[in-house]
Every structure is written in structure tokens, then in C-alpha cells.
C-alpha positions in Angstrom: 16.6 -12.2 3.4 18.3 -12.9 6.7 17.3 -16.5 7.0 17.3 -19.4 4.5 13.9 -20.6 3.3 13.8 -23.7 5.4 14.6 -22.0 8.7 12.4 -19.1 7.9 9.5 -21.4 7.3 9.8 -23.1 10.7 10.3 -19.9 12.6 7.5 -18.0 10.9 5.1 -20.7 12.3 5.9 -19.4 15.8 4.1 -16.2 16.8 6.9 -15.6 19.4 9.8 -15.3 17.0 10.3 -11.6 16.3 13.9 -12.0 15.2 13.0 -13.4 11.8 13.3 -10.5 9.4 13.3 -10.3 5.6 15.2 -7.6 3.8 12.3 -6.3 1.7 11.0 -2.9 0.5 8.1 -1.7 -1.7 8.3 -3.1 -5.2 6.4 -0.1 -6.7 6.5 3.7 -6.1 3.2 4.9 -4.5 1.9 8.4 -3.8 1.5 8.7 -0.1 4.0 6.0 0.7 4.9 5.7 4.4 8.7 5.1 4.2 9.5 8.4 5.9 7.0 7.8 8.6 8.1 4.3 9.6 9.6 5.5 13.0 6.3 7.3 13.8 4.2 4.2 13.0 6.6 1.9 14.9 6.3 4.1 18.0 2.5 4.2 17.8 1.6 0.6 16.8 1.0 -2.0 19.4 2.4 -5.5 19.4 0.1 -8.3 18.3 -0.6 -11.2 20.7 -0.6 -14.8 19.5 -3.7 -15.4 17.6 -4.4 -11.8 16.6 -4.1 -10.6 13.0 -3.0 -7.5 11.1 -5.2 -5.9 8.5 -4.2 -3.2 6.0 -6.8 -2.1 3.5 -5.6 0.6 1.1 -2.3 -1.4 0.9 -0.7 0.7 -1.9 3.0 0.2 -1.9 2.9 -1.5 1.4 5.8 0.3 3.1 4.6 -0.2 6.6 3.3 -3.7 6.0 6.6 -4.9 4.5 8.5 -3.1 7.4 6.4 -4.6 10.1 6.2 -8.1 8.5 3.2 -9.5 10.4 2.9 -13.2 10.7 -0.9 -13.4 10.3 -3.2 -11.0 8.5 -4.9 -9.6 5.4 -3.9 -7.0 2.9 -6.3 -5.6 0.4 -7.0 -2.8 -2.1 -9.7 -1.8 -4.5 -7.2 -1.6 -7.3 -7.3 -5.0 -9.0 -4.0 -4.6 -10.9 -2.1 -3.8 -7.6 -3.6 -6.8 -5.9 -2.9 -9.0 -8.9 0.7 -7.9 -8.6 1.1 -8.9 -5.0 -0.5 -12.3 -5.8 1.8 -12.9 -8.7 4.9 -12.0 -6.7 3.8 -14.5 -4.1 2.8 -17.3 -6.5 5.2 -17.0 -9.5 7.9 -14.5 -8.9 10.4 -16.2 -11.3 7.9 -16.0 -14.2 7.3 -12.3 -13.4 11.1 -11.6 -13.4 11.5 -13.2 -16.8 8.6 -11.2 -18.2 9.9 -7.9 -16.7 13.2 -8.4 -18.6 11.3 -8.1 -21.9 10.4 -4.4 -21.3 12.2 -1.5 -22.9 12.5 2.0 -21.4 11.3 3.8 -24.5 8.3 6.1 -25.1 6.9 3.9 -27.8 7.0 0.7 -25.7 5.5 2.6 -22.7 2.5 3.8 -24.6 2.0 0.4 -26.3 1.9 -1.2 -22.8 -0.4 1.5 -21.5 -2.9 0.9 -24.3 -3.2 -2.9 -23.8 -6.6 -4.3 -23.1 -6.2 -6.1 -19.8 -9.1 -8.5 -20.2 -7.1 -10.7 -22.5 -3.8 -10.7 -20.6 -2.4 -13.4 -18.2 -1.9 -12.6 -14.5 1.9 -12.5 -15.0 1.6 -10.2 -18.1 -0.6 -7.8 -16.2 1.7 -7.7 -13.1 4.7 -7.2 -15.4 2.9 -4.3 -17.2 1.9 -2.8 -13.9 5.4 -2.7 -12.5 6.9 -1.5 -15.8 4.4 1.4 -16.1 4.9 2.3 -12.4 8.7 2.5 -12.8 8.7 4.4 -16.0 5.7 6.8 -15.8 5.9 10.4 -14.6 6.7 10.6 -10.9 5.5 7.0 -10.3 1.9 8.4 -10.2 -0.7 5.7 -10.6 -3.8 7.4 -11.9 -6.9 6.2 -13.8 -9.4 8.1 -15.9 -13.2 7.7 -15.5 -13.0 4.6 -17.8 -10.6 2.9 -15.5 -7.6 3.3 -17.9 -4.1 4.1 -16.6 -3.3 7.5 -18.0 -0.1 8.8 -16.4 2.5 10.0 -19.1 5.9 8.6 -19.9 8.5 9.7 -17.3 11.6 9.9 -19.5 13.9 8.4 -16.8 17.4 7.5 -18.0 17.8 4.2 -16.3 14.8 3.1 -14.1 15.1 -0.2 -12.2 12.5 -2.2 -14.0 13.8 -5.7 -12.9 14.6 -5.6 -9.2 14.9 -9.4 -8.9 16.5 -9.6 -5.5 13.8 -7.6 -3.8 11.0 -9.3 -5.7 12.3 -12.7 -4.6 12.6 -11.5 -1.0 9.0 -10.1 -1.0 7.8 -13.4 -2.5 9.5 -15.4 0.2 8.0 -13.4 3.0 4.5 -13.6 1.4 4.7 -17.3 0.9 5.9 -18.2 4.4 3.8 -15.7 6.4 0.1 -16.3 6.7 -1.2 -13.3 4.7 -4.4 -13.2 2.7 -4.2 -10.9 -0.3 -7.6 -9.9 -1.6 -9.2 -7.5 -4.0 -11.7 -5.6 -1.9 -12.6 -2.2 -0.5 -11.9 -1.6 3.2 -15.4 -2.8 4.2 -14.4 -6.5 4.4 -12.5 -5.5 7.6 -15.8 -5.0 9.4 -16.6 -8.7 8.8 -13.2 -10.1 9.6 -11.4 -8.1 12.3 -11.9 -9.2 15.9 -11.0 -7.8 19.3 -7.2 -7.5 19.8 -6.5 -7.4 16.0 -4.8 -4.4 14.5 -6.1 -2.5 11.5 -4.1 0.2 9.8 -6.0 2.5 7.4 -4.1 4.6 4.9 -6.9 5.9 2.6 -6.7 8.6 0.0 -6.3 11.8 1.9 -8.7 14.6 2.4 -7.3 17.5 0.3 -5.3 20.1 2.2 -6.7 22.8 0.0 -9.8 23.2 -2.2 -7.5 23.1 -5.3 -5.8 19.9 -4.3 -8.1 17.4 -5.9 -6.0 14.3 -6.3 -7.4 12.0 -3.6 -7.7 8.6 -5.4 -6.0 6.2 -7.7 -9.0 4.5 -9.3 -12.0 5.5 -11.4 -14.3 5.0 -8.4 -12.8 8.0 -6.5 -12.8 8.5 -2.7 -14.9 11.6 -1.8 -16.2 13.1 1.4 -19.1 10.5 1.7 -16.4 7.8 1.5 -14.4 9.6 4.2 -17.4 9.8 6.5 -18.3 6.1 5.9 -14.7 5.2 6.8 -14.9 7.2 10.0 -18.2 5.3 10.8 -16.4 2.0 10.2 -13.6 3.2 12.5 -16.1 3.8 15.3 -17.8 0.5 14.8 -14.5 -1.4 14.9 -13.5 0.6 18.0 -16.7 -0.6 19.7 -15.7 -4.2 19.0 -12.3 -3.8 20.7 -10.2 -3.8 17.5 -7.0 -1.7 17.7 -6.9 1.0 15.0 -4.4 3.3 13.3 -5.4 5.7 10.5 -3.3 8.2 8.5 -4.9 11.2 6.8 -4.3 14.9 6.2 -4.1 17.5 9.0 -7.4 19.2 8.2 -10.4 20.4 10.1 -12.5 17.8 8.4 -10.3 14.9 9.6 -10.1 16.3 13.1 -13.9 16.6 13.2 -14.4 13.1 11.8 -12.1 11.5 14.4 -12.7 13.9 17.3 -13.2 11.2 20.0 -9.9 9.6 19.3 -6.2 10.4 19.9 -4.9 12.5 17.0 -1.2 13.0 16.6 0.0 15.7 14.2 2.9 14.6 12.0 5.4 16.5 9.9 5.9 15.0 6.5 6.9 15.8 3.0 4.2 15.5 0.3 6.0 14.4 -2.8 3.0 14.6 -5.1 3.2 18.4 -5.3 4.8 19.5 -8.7 6.2 22.7 -7.1 9.3 22.5 -5.0 7.8 24.8 -2.4 5.0 22.3 -1.9 7.4 19.6 -0.9 8.8 21.0 2.3 8.2 19.2 5.5 5.1 20.6 7.3 2.6 19.6 9.9 0.3 18.3 7.2 -0.6 14.7 8.3 -2.2 13.1 11.3 -2.1 9.6 12.8 -5.4 8.6 14.5 -5.4 5.8 17.1 -8.0 4.4 19.5 -5.6 3.2 22.2 
């Protein structure tokens, strides 16, 4: 963090203080993370005027959110464990750090944690479990079966960083001093809350690049073509209200058709989800859609 807590608190109350920056990064690995595209997003995103808010449904690992560090806004996701994790980091980061230190990077401990029934666990225990499984599962792949159970296998990493205390504390400080609502919700809540001049960044599960590429969601609910069409309709509705919009998705005919009236920028990116090395080369496989 570049400022102590007291000075950061006073400066963050001012919409006109862009020099306050926190040294933060995503606290979980997330498929489709936007770290490599931060310069593209920076170049495309407008500044927010005083009184306007930033919204990011589909928050995931929050790479762009934590990079941009808005002073006012809402982040959300349909994944309750992810949102619980953000909330615990904001509200009790020291308790989380203590609990994370109890985990062991062993296959036995991994599968014991994976099998836990979440309904009986405290918020801190759930957040600690979530981060531990994310850092030790195969490829950092968050995946649920149809019953809503996390089912990625053990990753067999030699020395994964399970307790990243400095970053967790920095993220907590930013979340506590900025005015950010953290809610468990689908993207639809944006239709009720976003107003003219606000900025919404959508980063949904992508339309598959090929018919065989079926991994498009991280929860049991899935995110199919009807969901993609509904999101495009919401995009148009928000545009009519004067909300500024950015959306990331795959560079496919379907996406171009769904967002045809808007500006579509083709982006070269590496898709790390592919298990084959040849599938990880940089290619023109993403788009950034904007309405301004």
C-alpha cells in the first residue's frame, strides 16, 4: 500500500484524488483473468465523474477492478463462495490469515477440504477453504458439478502460496476505505442500480470458440446461449439509459451478431485454460465491446 491507513481514508473520500493507489493484485487464480489485458482495458475505459459509480458483475479474480481501484461502486458474482471470500477479506482479514496457515499442501488434506459440507462452516472457514483449494487445485480451475460441489482435482504443486498475507491485507484496506458494495447476485441487479454516467464492465463466461470447447461457466447454473442473449439485451437496455458499458467475450460470429450495433475491438490474448500448449498461443480470440 502506498499510503498509511489514516491518510488513505481521508483521500479516498475525495473523488478528485487519483494519486491514491494500493499495491494489490488478485488473491485467487481465475480462468479468463484480465491481467494481460489491463493496458487494453485502461485505454478503452472512460474516467468516472464525481458521483458516478463503477459496476463489475462476474467479478471473478477482479484483476481489472483491483487495478482500476474505483472509489464508488458494486462488485458481484453468482458464486457465493467467491463473494463470501471478498467479504471476509474486507471484514476480518486477520482471522482469515490465521486460518489459512492451518492448511497443508497434501493430497489428503486437499480432498478432505473439498468434501466439506459448507452449510455448517463459518464465513472465515469457507473463505479459507476457497483460497486453499484455488491455490492447490489443478490449474487454479474453479469448477462445480451439477450438484454445486467443487470438483477440480489436486494440483500437486511443490510450494503454492497459500498464505499471501501482505496482499490480503492490502486488498482488505482498499475494500474497507473505498465505497464498494460486495453482493452475491447475478448481473441483473445492474439493471436496477446503474444510472447515466456510471460504468459497467461485463466479463461473463465466454461463448466457446469451437463446438468442442464447452467450458463456459464456473457454477452449477451454467451460462448458455439464452444467457448470452439475455445479457446482450441488458447491454442494450443500459445503453438506452446512458450507462457507459464495456464487455469482454470471445471473438466469434455469435458475439459479433449479438453486439452488432456497438464498437467491437478485436484483441489478441492467450487462453490459459487450454490443456494443449498449441492452444495457448496468442491469437485474435477475444473482443472488447463498448458503447461510447
